[in-house]
Backbone as CSV, one residue per row, in Angstrom:
resi,resn,N_x,N_y,N_z,CA_x,CA_y,CA_z,C_x,C_y,C_z
1,MET,15.437,-21.674,-49.657,15.549,-22.462,-48.491,16.552,-21.765,-47.493
2,MET,17.730,-21.479,-48.004,18.693,-20.942,-47.182,18.310,-19.527,-46.627
3,TYR,17.558,-18.785,-47.474,17.019,-17.511,-47.029,16.080,-17.640,-45.846
4,GLN,15.213,-18.571,-45.930,14.200,-18.857,-44.806,15.007,-19.230,-43.550
5,LYS,15.921,-20.002,-43.574,16.777,-20.437,-42.497,17.375,-19.220,-41.781
6,SER,17.909,-18.350,-42.684,18.556,-17.110,-42.137,17.657,-16.216,-41.419
7,ILE,16.479,-16.092,-41.962,15.427,-15.254,-41.358,14.977,-15.874,-39.950
8,ILE,14.770,-17.129,-39.976,14.278,-17.895,-38.720,15.446,-17.674,-37.644
9,THR,16.723,-17.812,-38.120,17.860,-17.717,-37.203,17.936,-16.347,-36.610
10,MET,17.659,-15.364,-37.470,17.872,-13.891,-37.125,16.620,-13.649,-36.146
11,CYS,15.496,-14.072,-36.381,14.337,-13.838,-35.446,14.599,-14.542,-33.993
12,MET,15.159,-15.679,-34.026,15.454,-16.398,-32.760,16.556,-15.583,-32.059
13,LEU,17.499,-15.122,-32.658,18.517,-14.283,-31.968,17.945,-13.040,-31.456
14,VAL,17.094,-12.294,-32.170,16.463,-11.254,-31.685,15.593,-11.490,-30.393
15,LEU,14.858,-12.544,-30.417,14.042,-12.945,-29.199,14.901,-13.301,-28.055
16,VAL,15.980,-13.934,-28.276,16.950,-14.216,-27.168,17.494,-13.110,-26.666
17,PHE,17.931,-12.039,-27.510,18.576,-10.795,-26.990,17.481,-10.025,-26.230
18,LEU,16.267,-9.950,-26.667,15.246,-9.156,-25.972,14.991,-9.837,-24.658
19,SER,14.863,-11.183,-24.557,14.535,-11.788,-23.253,15.599,-11.598,-22.285
20,PHE,16.748,-11.358,-22.661,17.940,-11.057,-21.686,18.096,-9.673,-21.375
21,SER,17.621,-8.808,-22.156,17.789,-7.351,-21.988,16.669,-6.679,-21.223
22,CYS,15.584,-7.308,-20.921,14.469,-6.768,-20.205,14.859,-6.698,-18.752
23,ASP,14.518,-5.436,-18.160,14.801,-5.305,-16.791,13.602,-5.843,-15.878
24,SER,12.510,-5.958,-16.350,11.443,-6.426,-15.550,10.824,-7.689,-16.213
25,PRO,10.353,-8.628,-15.395,9.824,-9.928,-16.006,8.565,-9.694,-16.786
26,LEU,8.362,-10.589,-17.770,7.167,-10.418,-18.640,5.986,-10.892,-17.894
27,VAL,6.157,-11.808,-16.860,5.061,-12.295,-16.138,5.403,-12.075,-14.648
28,GLU,4.315,-12.028,-13.814,4.573,-11.813,-12.416,5.330,-12.921,-11.752
29,ASP,6.207,-12.633,-10.882,7.082,-13.673,-10.259,6.257,-14.377,-9.179
30,PRO,5.868,-15.667,-9.360,5.002,-16.421,-8.492,5.786,-16.702,-7.078
31,GLU,7.077,-16.629,-7.107,7.816,-16.913,-5.853,8.162,-15.704,-5.104
32,GLY,7.637,-14.525,-5.557,7.831,-13.318,-4.752,9.292,-12.753,-4.727
33,ASN,10.053,-13.081,-5.728,11.472,-12.630,-5.715,11.561,-11.142,-6.083
34,ASN,10.443,-10.616,-6.666,10.347,-9.168,-7.114,9.125,-8.542,-6.549
35,PRO,9.038,-8.332,-5.216,7.907,-7.826,-4.632,7.563,-6.449,-5.049
36,THR,6.275,-6.116,-4.987,5.814,-4.706,-5.250,5.583,-3.953,-3.943
37,GLU,6.022,-2.739,-3.865,5.810,-2.079,-2.578,4.731,-1.029,-2.803
38,TYR,3.940,-0.747,-1.843,2.879,0.202,-1.912,3.127,1.168,-0.824
39,THR,2.504,2.374,-0.887,2.619,3.398,0.202,1.350,3.434,0.884
40,VAL,1.445,3.401,2.259,0.270,3.635,3.120,0.419,5.015,3.732
41,THR,-0.611,5.792,3.429,-0.642,7.105,4.063,-1.686,7.253,5.157
42,PHE,-1.310,7.891,6.220,-2.213,7.976,7.328,-2.793,9.449,7.394
43,GLU,-4.097,9.633,7.262,-4.688,10.967,7.349,-5.304,11.109,8.800
44,SER,-4.659,11.998,9.571,-4.974,12.084,10.968,-6.076,13.013,11.301
45,ASN,-6.745,13.691,10.242,-7.920,14.454,10.375,-7.748,15.479,11.555
46,GLY,-6.667,16.247,11.557,-6.498,17.269,12.465,-5.651,16.748,13.669
47,GLY,-5.262,15.649,13.710,-4.427,15.016,14.803,-2.934,15.157,14.433
48,SER,-2.063,14.677,15.320,-0.701,14.753,15.119,-0.241,13.972,13.838
49,VAL,0.804,14.429,13.218,1.310,13.723,11.876,1.685,12.316,12.245
50,VAL,1.327,11.460,11.281,1.737,10.052,11.271,2.556,9.811,9.995
51,ALA,3.677,9.143,10.141,4.606,8.984,8.947,3.955,7.857,8.001
52,GLN,4.222,7.994,6.781,3.793,7.005,5.758,4.623,5.687,6.014
53,GLN,4.017,4.561,5.443,4.840,3.362,5.409,4.957,2.847,4.065
54,SER,5.970,2.168,3.773,6.152,1.342,2.465,5.929,-0.071,2.890
55,VAL,4.971,-0.744,2.171,4.574,-1.972,2.545,4.659,-2.970,1.289
56,GLU,5.229,-4.148,1.308,5.173,-5.055,0.268,3.657,-5.483,-0.016
57,SER,3.425,-5.794,-1.232,2.073,-6.295,-1.653,1.786,-7.577,-0.906
58,GLY,0.564,-7.641,-0.366,0.083,-8.736,0.466,0.619,-8.755,1.928
59,SER,1.333,-7.808,2.381,1.775,-7.609,3.704,0.858,-6.901,4.632
60,LYS,1.024,-7.039,5.858,0.138,-6.330,6.929,0.912,-5.001,7.228
61,ILE,0.100,-4.028,7.640,0.701,-2.733,8.092,1.072,-2.777,9.485
62,ILE,2.197,-2.239,9.894,2.564,-2.115,11.359,1.766,-0.911,11.900
63,PRO,0.994,-1.234,12.976,0.225,-0.187,13.564,1.090,0.996,13.948
64,PRO,0.757,2.231,13.588,1.498,3.370,13.882,1.110,3.789,15.385
65,ALA,1.937,4.660,15.924,1.536,5.287,17.272,0.186,6.019,17.121
66,ASP,-0.692,5.970,18.065,-1.941,6.674,17.911,-1.714,8.233,17.872
67,PRO,-2.247,8.819,16.863,-2.111,10.295,16.861,-2.884,10.987,17.907
68,THR,-2.439,12.154,18.241,-3.209,12.855,19.348,-3.848,14.134,18.806
69,ARG,-4.867,14.453,19.531,-5.645,15.741,19.175,-6.239,16.163,20.440
70,ALA,-6.157,17.448,20.787,-6.693,18.050,21.959,-8.253,17.679,22.141
71,ASN,-8.620,17.279,23.337,-9.997,17.074,23.678,-10.610,15.911,22.862
72,SER,-9.750,14.946,22.490,-10.208,13.893,21.641,-9.855,12.503,22.129
73,THR,-10.498,11.467,21.731,-10.036,10.157,22.071,-9.789,9.279,20.757
74,PHE,-8.694,8.746,20.676,-8.415,7.939,19.474,-9.306,6.664,19.416
75,GLU,-10.119,6.554,18.159,-10.964,5.364,18.138,-10.595,4.449,16.988
76,GLY,-9.512,4.643,16.257,-9.015,3.725,15.271,-8.815,4.337,13.867
77,TRP,-8.369,3.446,12.946,-8.119,3.791,11.488,-9.143,3.139,10.645
78,TYR,-9.582,3.926,9.594,-10.631,3.452,8.771,-10.221,3.480,7.255
79,LYS,-10.819,2.660,6.482,-10.500,2.464,5.108,-10.984,3.652,4.222
80,GLU,-12.017,4.281,4.585,-12.608,5.349,3.840,-12.689,6.596,4.650
81,SER,-12.732,7.805,3.874,-12.897,9.065,4.536,-14.148,9.166,5.289
82,THR,-15.119,8.397,4.831,-16.477,8.333,5.469,-16.459,7.514,6.771
83,LEU,-15.388,6.936,7.012,-15.184,6.171,8.295,-16.225,5.109,8.504
84,ASP,-16.438,4.329,7.430,-17.328,3.274,7.318,-16.738,1.863,7.760
85,THR,-15.553,1.534,7.314,-15.007,0.144,7.515,-13.676,0.377,8.354
86,ALA,-13.449,-0.172,9.531,-12.260,-0.119,10.247,-11.207,-0.933,9.661
87,TRP,-9.936,-0.517,9.685,-8.847,-1.351,9.255,-8.426,-2.221,10.397
88,ASP,-8.298,-3.575,10.013,-7.936,-4.563,10.988,-6.426,-4.851,10.811
89,PHE,-5.640,-4.386,11.677,-4.184,-4.576,11.512,-3.751,-6.048,11.725
90,ASP,-4.667,-6.888,12.250,-4.286,-8.307,12.352,-4.542,-9.102,11.229
91,THR,-5.522,-8.712,10.331,-5.892,-9.503,9.233,-5.767,-8.782,7.912
92,ASP,-6.080,-7.474,7.834,-6.106,-6.689,6.466,-4.646,-6.569,5.981
93,THR,-4.517,-6.796,4.631,-3.223,-6.653,3.897,-3.351,-5.637,2.874
94,VAL,-2.212,-5.149,2.359,-2.095,-4.157,1.407,-1.915,-4.708,-0.010
95,SER,-2.780,-4.162,-0.989,-2.689,-4.617,-2.362,-2.560,-3.385,-3.291
96,GLN,-2.494,-2.289,-2.766,-2.414,-1.003,-3.597,-1.945,0.129,-2.690
97,ASP,-1.695,1.311,-3.263,-1.427,2.523,-2.400,-2.726,2.813,-1.774
98,ILE,-2.714,3.126,-0.514,-3.925,3.416,0.271,-3.679,4.530,1.245
99,THR,-4.832,5.073,1.658,-4.810,6.142,2.766,-5.758,5.632,3.813
100,LEU,-5.323,5.588,5.110,-6.218,5.205,6.221,-6.541,6.458,6.919
101,TYR,-7.740,6.511,7.434,-8.302,7.724,8.084,-8.476,7.602,9.561
102,HIS,-8.025,8.475,10.329,-8.089,8.549,11.726,-9.541,8.942,12.312
103,TYR,-10.025,8.246,13.145,-11.260,8.528,13.769,-11.014,8.944,15.236
104,CYS,-11.290,10.157,15.498,-11.007,10.654,16.778,-12.117,11.690,17.223
105,PRO,-13.221,11.211,17.745,-14.288,12.064,18.194,-13.827,12.986,19.311
106,VAL,-14.418,14.216,19.275,-14.117,15.282,20.273,-14.944,14.866,21.558
107,ASN,-14.129,14.993,22.638,-14.737,14.760,24.025,-15.438,16.073,24.475
108,PHE,-16.611,15.995,24.812,-17.348,17.263,25.271,-17.179,17.226,26.765
109,LEU,-16.784,18.425,27.325,-16.665,18.577,28.737,-18.056,18.891,29.417
110,LYS,-18.373,18.161,30.440,-19.528,18.458,31.165,-19.319,19.564,32.209
111,THR,-20.161,20.546,32.264,-19.952,21.673,33.253,-21.115,21.748,34.113
112,SER,-20.911,22.129,35.336,-21.988,22.209,36.353,-22.422,23.652,36.478
113,ASN,-23.748,23.839,36.549,-24.296,25.258,36.724,-24.637,25.520,38.227
114,ASN,-23.901,25.120,39.213,-24.107,25.334,40.541,-23.664,26.711,40.929
């Protein structure tokens, strides 16, 4: 009987020690005291460079300055390289590392043949 109590006591001490020695919580913090940060990369597709942003999980992205490209008009940022879905800076939030893609069609110059 004494042997069993010693083993149980030893196991409990080990569990207490492990619980205090862990650097990260075993479960996600529901109060957000340990937020996760993600990287937002901006692919300007030939335009001027746009700096990355570090954003907390569930947060919105701060709209960067519009990139510039000769003979082009900035039309927005998209979630895919295929430019299917525009990123909405007012409502979309970050939940993982992402890349946003710059849509900037080339402006064709009209010339006269007179």
